[in-house]
C-alpha positions in Angstrom: -20.4 -1.4 -38.2 -19.1 -1.1 -34.7 -16.9 1.9 -33.6 -13.4 0.9 -32.8 -12.6 1.6 -29.1 -9.2 2.4 -27.8 -8.2 0.7 -24.6 -7.7 3.0 -21.7 -4.1 3.7 -20.5 -4.7 1.6 -17.4 -6.0 -1.4 -19.3 -2.9 -1.3 -21.6 -0.5 -1.0 -18.7 -2.1 -3.6 -16.5 -2.2 -6.1 -19.4 1.5 -5.6 -20.2 2.4 -5.9 -16.5 0.5 -9.1 -16.2 2.2 -10.5 -19.4 5.6 -9.8 -17.8 4.4 -11.5 -14.6 5.2 -8.4 -12.5 3.4 -7.4 -9.3 2.2 -3.9 -8.7 4.9 -3.6 -6.0 7.6 -4.6 -8.5 6.5 -1.9 -11.0 6.3 0.7 -8.2 9.9 -0.1 -7.2 11.2 0.2 -10.8 9.4 3.5 -11.3 10.2 4.9 -7.8 6.5 5.4 -7.1 4.2 4.2 -4.4 2.1 1.1 -5.1 -1.2 3.1 -4.7 -0.1 5.3 -7.7 0.4 2.2 -9.9 -3.0 0.9 -8.9 -4.6 4.3 -9.6 -3.0 4.4 -13.0 -4.2 0.9 -13.8 -7.7 1.8 -12.7 -7.7 5.1 -14.6 -8.4 6.8 -11.3 -6.5 10.0 -11.7 -8.4 12.1 -9.2 -6.3 10.9 -6.3 -3.0 11.8 -8.1 -1.1 15.1 -8.2 -2.5 16.5 -11.5 -2.8 15.6 -15.2 0.7 16.7 -16.0 2.1 14.2 -13.5 -0.3 11.5 -14.6 0.9 11.8 -18.2 4.5 11.5 -17.0 3.7 8.5 -14.9 1.8 6.8 -17.8 4.7 7.4 -20.2 7.3 6.1 -17.7 5.2 3.0 -17.0 4.6 2.5 -20.7 8.3 2.7 -21.4 9.0 0.2 -18.6 6.6 -2.4 -20.1 7.3 -1.5 -23.8 3.8 -0.2 -24.5 3.0 3.0 -26.5 0.3 4.7 -24.5 0.2 8.0 -26.5 -3.0 7.3 -28.4 -4.7 6.1 -25.1 -3.5 9.3 -23.4 -5.0 11.4 -26.2 -8.2 9.5 -26.1 -8.4 10.0 -22.3 -7.7 13.8 -22.7 -10.5 14.0 -25.3 -12.9 12.2 -23.1 -12.0 14.5 -20.1 -12.6 17.6 -22.3 -16.0 16.3 -23.4 -17.0 15.5 -19.8 -15.9 19.0 -18.5 -18.0 20.7 -21.3 -21.2 18.8 -20.2 -20.8 19.5 -16.5 
């Protein structure tokens, strides 16, 4: 029996954006963010962003824009980050 995996926040958001047919730049304009922030969110590359609190806000705003609930993916990402910090 395989374990069910949760898609990352970035995977969910990128997939929804692509279904809408929107570019990264269009999403950035709608969210009042720079395109590199949208790319970082979609790549789950949070190190180049301001901090986890901001990242969560960006993810939620992006999710609302594309009608995607990212809460479980955010919780999964937080759990993964906690585990990684314990092993380092």
